Backbone as a ProteinNet text record, in pm:
[ID]
protein_1_A
[PRIMARY]
XXXXXXXXXXXXXXXXXXXXXXXXXXXXXXXXXXXXXXXXXXXXXXXXXXXXXXXXXXXXXXXXXXXXXXXXXXXXXXXXXXXXXXXXXXXXXXXXXXXXXXXX
[TERTIARY]
372.6	412.5	342.1	421.4	366.6	415.8	323.9	357.6	359.1	469.6	483.8	476.2	395.8	381.2	408.3	475.8	498.9	507.6	459.1	465.7	609.5	624.1	754.6	846.6	797.8	880.4	809.1	885.6	820	769.9	668.3	622.5	735.4	738.8	839.8	773.7	830.2	776.3	868.8	812.7	890.7	823	898.8	843.4	795	864	820.2	817.4	891.6	893.2	771.3	697.8	578.5	454.9	416.2	303.8	172.7	168.8	47.4	-28.6	28.3	-41.7	-7.1	-95.5	-75.7	-146.5	-73.6	-135.1	-56.6	-118.4	-57.6	-41.6	81.9	113.4	143.3	68.3	84.6	135	250.7	309.2	263.3	135.8	75	-66.7	-128.7	-269	-356.2	-482	-576.6	-590.2	-558	-564.5	-468.6	-364.6	-264.4	-306.7	-425.2	-467.3	-461.7	-512.9	-506.1	-363	-272.6	-131.9	-69.5	-95.7	-40.4	-97	-226.2	-289.4	-225.3	-200.1	-136.7	6.5	81.1	221.6	235.7	137.4	146.6	74.8	25.3	-47.3	39.1	-21.3	51.7	97.8	112	149.6	26.2	-52.9	-174.5	-279.8	-402	-515.2	-596.8	-619.6	-699.1	-845.7	-910.1	-1054.4	-1106.5	-1142.5	-1172.2	-1042.5	-1053.8	-932	-894.6	-974.6	-948.8	-885.8	-890.7	-835.6	-763.9	-671.4	-601.5	-580.2	-588	-560.1	-415.6	-333.5	-190.1	-159.1	-86.2	-50	27.6	-23.4	47.1	180.7	185.1	310.9	415.2	374.4	467.7	516.1	425.2	465.1	574.7	558.8	660	791.8	785.6	907.6	975.8	898.9	955.5	1002.2	959.8	991.3	1139.2	1207.5	1345.5	1352.8	1237.9	1230.4	1183.4	1164.7	1099.4	1175.3	1303.9	1381.2	1374.7	1310.6	1298.1	1167.7	1179.5	1062.5	973	1033.4	952.6	873.8	937.3	866.1	751.6	777.5	671.8	553.6	581.2	473.1	392.2	460.2	390.6	311.4	368.4	297.6	170.1	179.3	60.1	-42.9	1.7	-91.9	-161.9	-87.8	-146.8	-251.8	-219.2	-314.2	-438.8	-420.1	-534.4	-623.7	-561.9	-638.5	-715.7	-645.9	-710	-824.7	-808.7	-914.2	-1038.3	-1019	-1132.9	-1205.2	-1134.5	-1194.6	-1252.8	-1229.7	-1278.7	-1185.9	-1059.9	-962.9	-868.9	-911.1	-831.6	-922.3	-859.5	-931.2	-839.7	-899.6	-824.2	-815.5	-722.9	-709.7	-679	-564.2	-457.9	-481.8	-414.7	-429.9	-377.3	-459.9	-423.3	-480.4	-413.6	-458.7	-507.9	-613.8	-673.1	-606.8	-555.3	-492.5	-560.1	-562.5	-614.2	-510.7	-556.5	-466	-459.2	-337.3	-311.4	-248.1	-317.4	-269.2	-189	-66	21.3	72	-20.4	26.4	-71.7	-152.2	-238.4	-371.5
196.7	102.6	-29.4	-136	-268.3	-369.2	-450.6	-564	-686	-759.1	-877	-1003.8	-1098.3	-1228	-1338	-1441.2	-1560.6	-1679.3	-1793.8	-1911.7	-1939.5	-1970.4	-2005.7	-1887.7	-1765.8	-1646.6	-1551.5	-1478.4	-1380.2	-1261.7	-1192	-1072.2	-970.7	-897.7	-791.9	-668.7	-555.1	-427.5	-365.9	-316.1	-242.7	-107.9	-14.1	116.3	195.7	183.5	251.7	402.7	454.2	599.1	647.4	554.5	589.8	574.5	683.1	679.9	722.7	723.1	761.6	641.5	522	401.3	288.8	191.2	82.7	-41.8	-152.6	-277.7	-395.6	-511.4	-636.5	-722.2	-756.6	-835.4	-978.5	-1074	-1213.3	-1294.9	-1356.2	-1441.7	-1585	-1607.3	-1739.2	-1732.8	-1847.6	-1850.2	-1831.6	-1802.6	-1784.4	-1910.6	-2025.6	-2151	-2150.7	-2068.2	-2062.2	-1971.9	-1910.5	-1814.2	-1868.4	-1987.4	-2034.9	-2043.8	-2096.2	-2108.8	-1970.2	-1879.2	-1744.2	-1670.2	-1686.2	-1619.8	-1664.4	-1793	-1844.9	-1792.4	-1794.2	-1750.4	-1600.5	-1522.4	-1376.2	-1325.4	-1415.3	-1375.1	-1279.5	-1173	-1071.3	-956	-982.3	-877.6	-831.9	-929	-894	-1000.8	-959.5	-1051	-1031.1	-1138.9	-1130.1	-1105	-1026.6	-1006.3	-1060.2	-1186.7	-1252.2	-1267	-1270.1	-1283.8	-1154.1	-1049.9	-925.1	-814.4	-827.8	-723.7	-785.8	-708.4	-752.4	-632.3	-655.3	-554.8	-573.7	-470.4	-478.7	-393.9	-450.7	-382.7	-254.3	-142.3	-14.9	-19.3	-83.7	-94.9	-170.4	-278.9	-355.2	-270.6	-194.5	-109.7	-11.7	49.1	143.2	70.5	-42.5	-119.1	-167.2	-219.2	-276.5	-170.6	-46.9	59.1	96.6	78.7	126.5	278.7	342.8	489.2	544.5	461.5	503.4	610.7	625.3	729	864	868.6	994	1065.3	1182.1	1259.1	1292.3	1327.1	1362.7	1242.3	1125.8	1006.3	972.2	978.4	946.9	1042.2	1170.1	1267.6	1231.8	1194	1154.7	1025.3	932.3	807.5	837.2	921.8	956.9	1027.9	1109.9	1174.3	1069.1	965.3	856.9	782.7	756.1	687.1	773.9	904.1	994.8	992.2	994.8	988.3	856.6	746.9	615.4	606.8	669.9	670.9	741.1	854.7	928.4	846.5	758.3	674	543.4	517.5	393.5	276	304.4	199.4	169.8	200.3	166	99.9	30.3	-23.3	-9.6	-17	-2.2	-136.4	-139.4	-250.4	-384.3	-402.2	-303.5	-222.4	-109.1	-23	-96.9	-98.7	-166.6	-89.1	-98.8	-35.7	-142.5	-109.8	-203.2	-184.2	-294.2	-290.3	-385.7	-349.2	-436.3	-546	-669.3	-782.3	-806.3	-813.2	-845	-983.6	-1077.9	-1215.9	-1231.2	-1279.8	-1297.5	-1440.7	-1533.2	-1670.8	-1768.6	-1723.4	-1818.7	-1837
-849.7	-748.5	-778.8	-777.8	-806.4	-703	-657.7	-572.7	-664.1	-663.7	-749.6	-665.6	-714.2	-649.5	-751.3	-704.4	-786	-691	-733.8	-647.8	-602.5	-474	-419.5	-393.2	-410.7	-387.1	-292.6	-211.8	-125.3	-208.7	-162.7	-233.8	-243.8	-354.6	-369.1	-428.2	-394	-437.3	-541.2	-649.6	-749.5	-773.4	-824.7	-859	-739.3	-626.9	-504.7	-520.5	-616.3	-637.5	-716.5	-778.8	-856.4	-768.7	-704.5	-611.7	-677	-808.5	-880.9	-936.4	-921.3	-964.7	-867.8	-861	-766	-817.2	-826.3	-868.8	-812.6	-821.5	-777.9	-902.8	-935.5	-1054.6	-1009.9	-1063.6	-1023.5	-1141.9	-1123.3	-1227.4	-1205	-1228.9	-1211.7	-1268.3	-1277.5	-1319.2	-1195.7	-1219.6	-1108.8	-1023.9	-1080.1	-1004.2	-885.6	-891.4	-784.9	-669.4	-679.3	-578.1	-435.1	-404.7	-264.8	-212	-292.9	-252.1	-231.5	-323.9	-313.6	-192.8	-168	-54.1	76.7	88.1	209.3	222.5	114	117.7	145.4	103.8	118.8	243.7	325.8	447.1	529.6	577.3	652.7	565.4	435.4	339.7	263.5	218.2	145.3	163.4	134.4	139.5	12.8	-58.6	-181.2	-147.8	-232.5	-228.6	-361.6	-362.4	-488.8	-566.7	-698.9	-779.5	-851	-834.3	-906.1	-822.7	-689.4	-603.1	-484.4	-427.2	-307	-216.3	-86.5	14.7	59.4	39.5	69.1	191.8	284.4	408.3	379.8	431.7	415.4	487.8	602.2	676.9	594.1	529.6	446.5	329	267.1	154.8	196.2	312.4	360.8	385.4	453.3	482.4	354.8	261	138.3	39.6	58.8	-37.1	-40.4	71.8	79.8	86.6	103.2	103.2	237.5	335.3	459.5	535.3	507.3	576.7	504.7	389.5	313.8	349.5	407.9	449.1	331.2	218	100.6	49.6	48	1.4	95.9	226.3	323.3	307.6	282.8	262.7	138.5	30.5	-92	-71	5.7	34.8	113.3	213.6	292.1	205.2	110.5	17.4	-69.1	-111.3	-189.2	-106.1	20.2	108.1	129.1	146.6	162.8	39.1	-78.6	-203.8	-211.5	-182.5	-187.2	-86.1	28	129.3	77.1	11.3	-44.7	-150.8	-219.7	-323.1	-267.5	-139.2	-79.2	-100.2	-129	-158.9	-43.3	78.5	196.2	298.9	389.3	504.5	625.6	740.4	865.4	937.3	1030.2	1125.6	1061.2	1005.9	985.5	857.5	848.5	731	608.4	503.8	379.2	261.8	148.2	24.9	-70.6	-142.7	-237.4	-374	-427.4	-559	-654.4	-780.8	-884.9	-910.8	-926.1	-952.5	-1102.8	-1153.6	-1293.4	-1297.3	-1357.1	-1366.2	-1494.6	-1481.4	-1597.5	-1606.9	-1606.8	-1611	-1671.9	-1761.9	-1830.2	-1776.2
[MASK]
++++++++++++++++++++++++++++++++++++++++++++++++++++++++++++++++++++++++++++++++++++++++++++++++++++++++

């Protein structure tokens, strides 16, 4: 599962069926972080430039899989695993993803 960010575009989710990996792919340089952080507010929050907290609610909504019981069960298992590793936070629930910068 990957969250994609690019300047001037809303965040989008790809690979929602792959619940064994999770990252945030940014098509920009690190200099764009302030602009991207503002544009993605409510979906994710950057923690420095290497990690981002992504809303679990948004992931479910953006997945296109929320009506599938099997997918929801696998998603909850992923969240449980991430919780055991310290990669979740509450209020609101969010998952921590590694940020991959692809823009110079």
